[in-house]
N, C-alpha and C positions, 0 to 999 in steps of 0.2 A: 569608506564605501556604506550606502544608505540600505538598509535593510528592506526583507517584503515587509515589515510591519508599516512601512511611513512608503508603502505603493496596493495600490487597489487591484482588486480578485476583477480582467474588464471583464466582463462578457456585454460581447455583440448580440444584439435583438434585432429582429428580423421577422415581420409576419410570413412573409412566401418567402421562395426563391432561394438560390444558390448561394446567395452573398458571403454568409456565414463561414460556409463553409469553404467556398474559395479562401475567402480569407484564410483561415487556418491552415490546410497544406501549403499555400506562399509559405507566409509564416515559421510553418514545419522546416521546407525546403532551404529559407531563409539560415534557419541556423543547424541545421546539418550540419553534423562537421565541423562545427564552429563549438557550438557548447551543447549539455547534455538534451534532448529533446525529446520529449513523448510526444503523441497524437489520437488519442482516444475516440470514441464515437460511442454516445450515449443507445444508441437503438438498435444497435451489432447486435446478432442473435447469442451473442454468447456471456451476453446478459443477464439474459432470459428467466433462466436457468440452469441448473445445476448442470453439467454435465454428465450421462451416461452410466449410473451407479455409482457417481459419488451420494453419499450421504448429505439429503437436503441441512440436517444440522451444521453441519463444518461449513457448506456454500452460502455466497451470497453476494447480488450485484456490485459488493464498495469489495468485499474478497478478490473477484474478479478484475475487477478495477483497477489495486493498487496493481497486483500482481502482472497486471498488461502493461501500465506503464511501470512498471523497476525492470521488465525486463527489453524495454526500450529507449529509459535513462541508462543502463548498462553498456551502448552499445561506445566501443570507443570514437573519444574525440584526442585529436592530432595534439600529442606533446604532454597527456593526462592519463591517458590509460581509461582502464573501466570503473566506471563509478558501486562499489559496494554496500551494499544492503543490509544490513550483518544484525539490525534491528527488526529489522520488515519480515524476513525471513526466518528468527525465531518463535517471533508474533504468528505468521502463516501457517509453520512447523506446529503450535500448539494447536490453532483453529484447526485443521486438517486429523488432529488427531481421533477425533467423536467419529462416534459410530459406524468406524469397521471390521468388520471379521475377518475373521483367518482365509475367509475363503478371496477378500477380497485385497489381500495382501500383493497383490502383482498394481493393481492400483493406488495403493496407499504408498509404494514403493515411485511409484511413478510423483504422484505431489508431492510426498515429500526429498525429490530430485529437484522437482521445478523448485521449491521454492531454500533447498539448499544451493544452488545452483548462486539464484540472487548474491549469496553472501561472499562474492567476490568469490571460487575456487576455483579461479586458470583460463575459467573455460565458459565461453559464451555460453545466456541461456539458450538451452530448447537442444544443443549439442549433450553426446554423452559424457554422465558423471563419470569424474575424474576415479582412482582407486580409494584414495584414503572417505571421498563424499557417499564413493558407493556401501563404502565401511560400513557410515555411519548411520545409511538407512539400511543395512542389514541388520544391522542395532535393533532399532527401530518396529523394524518388520517382524524380530525377533520376540519386541514385547507384546505385540499384538496376542502376537500365537499362544502365542506363554500366559496369559494374562484371564482370569476366571470369567472376564464376560467381554459377549465385541458387541455392545449394546453401544456404546457411545457414555455412559453416564463414569461415572470420579474416577474409578480404579483404570479405566485404560489411557484416561488420558492423562494421569497422576507415570503411566509406565512408559507412556513413550516419553513426552519430557525428561522426566529422569534417567531416560536410556538415552535419550539426545542430552544432556548436560554432561554425564558422564563422557560420555564421547569427547565432547568437548575440549573437556578436558584435561583430553591421555596426548592430545599429541602436541607439537612443539611450530609448525607449520603456519606463515602469515594466518591463514584461513582457519587454522581452527582459535588465534587467539580473536581475530577476528569474530566470530562464533562467542565467543564466552564473555567478550564485549559488547555484546549485542544483547547476549543473557541478560547477562546484569542490570543491563538497564528498563528489567522489568520488575526491577527489588523495590520501588518507587509505585507501579502500581500501587491504585485505592485498597486498602488492608489488607497489604502482602507483608508487611510488619519486617519490609529489608531482604524478602528471601524472595529473592530471583523467579527459581522453581513455585512459591505460593502465586509469584505474578502472572508467568505463565499459565496453571493451571485456575487461576478467578478468571485471567484472560479464555481462555477458551468453555468456560461453563457462560462463563455472563452469553457472547458472543451463540453456545447453544441454545440458550434459554428464550431469545428472540425477542420481539419490542424494545422497547426502552434498554434493558440491557444489552442487546446484541448493536444496537447505536453508540451505549458507552462505548464496547468495546472496538467494534469500527473505528471510534477517531481515534483509539488507541496506536491503531494499527494506520492508521494515518499520523498521526504526528511518530508512527517509526520511522513511514518509509520518507517525510520531509527534514526527521532528526539527521539520519545517513544521509543527507545530501550536503548537510551543514556540515558534514564534515569531508565533505568531498574536495573541500575547494574550492578557490576561486579560479586555480589555473586554466579553466575551459570555460571561465562565460557562467553568469547565473543558470540555473537548470530554467527549463521551461518547457512547463507544462499545458497542452492545451487538449479540452475537453469542447468535444460537435456536444450539440441534442443533449445539453445538460439536465435539459429539465428529465429529461430519463434518472431511473431509482439511482442507479452506478455512478453516474454523475454531478445527481439533485447531492444524492450524500458525504463523496466526499468536499465537493465545494462549503456546504453550512459546517464541516469538519473545520476544514482553514480560517473560515472566515471567524468563527467560531475562536478556535485557538485565538488567530489576528486578534480580536478584538479585549482576549484576554491575557494580551501583551504577553504570548510565546513566538516570538520572530522568526522563520524563514526563510531561508536564500531562495527560492521559488518564484519565478515570474506564471503569474496562470491570466490567460485568454480562455473564454468559453464563447460560445457560440449556442444562444437561445432559442425554441420557437416562438416565436410570440414579441411582446414590447415589454409583454410584464408577468409577472409570476409572482405569488406571497415571498416566498423566498426572498425574496429580492425588493419588499417594500420600503427597505427605507433607504435603496442604493443611492450609491448620486447620479442624478443625470443629465450631469454641466462639467464644464474641466475644473475647473474649482473645485479638485475634489480633497477635500475637508474630512474625515472620520467624525460616526458622531460613537455614543454610546453603543446602541443595537447592535450585533452583527453582520446584517447586511448594510450596514451603512460603509462596509469593506468592501464593498461594490463597487465598482461605476459603470452603468449600463449607456453601451451606446448604440442608439438606433440608429441600422444603414439605408442609406438612402433607397 
């Protein structure tokens, strides 16, 4: 079986008209039910700003994009069940830990449930959390209420991460085991020194710092999603991720993260198609424009730019 590192990130480019959006929707319809598939549009308003009451330092267009993509990929496929995202769930939970106060416990509960459901808790994303998920979330909310500060500083994030890790180690169900494995993955986060807790805390700190530090954290969240897809196996076919209006922040940062990792030799199983408004973009300056796709050293050379008539 070939890996995605041997295949291009296909970008459909068009100056005007609905052709690329139509093509992406048709691809989604063709794969739906046969392979895990997700379609997001970078121009949707959900990617413009945090939801009401959500601390800005713990949200970004990439955070929302990854949640949206994973929720769609988790839809059941005939013969294979649901894809679980324990690495991504742990990372999103750590990022969401910052900035809440005890007065916002309800909103934190909702976001924590959304993240934990991605880990494969037995119910589809968007449905009420199961009993064990509710128990974990209650532990997290309690850790906010008892922390010395609700400003998103280190003690709150560390308390929530520690509460999550403690909760994951208490149970023996498949959901608990998946989350434990997902958390352990962060022991390899830069400067984590083999500690999953420190890795998750550093991820949250970098995300809240903004700028290059946030971009660094976001790349690890994208990598977490793709690593989870790698565990899903090939029974239901290769997962397909479709990103319309990839020139917008949500899609652009996801695409750049994937291209950088593939150029660095980090393979994944996903198949990517994207729609680009216009026929060029600085992030794709080294993209191949012919059918003879041979990637070079530059990350953007991992993309194949296809101009629609």
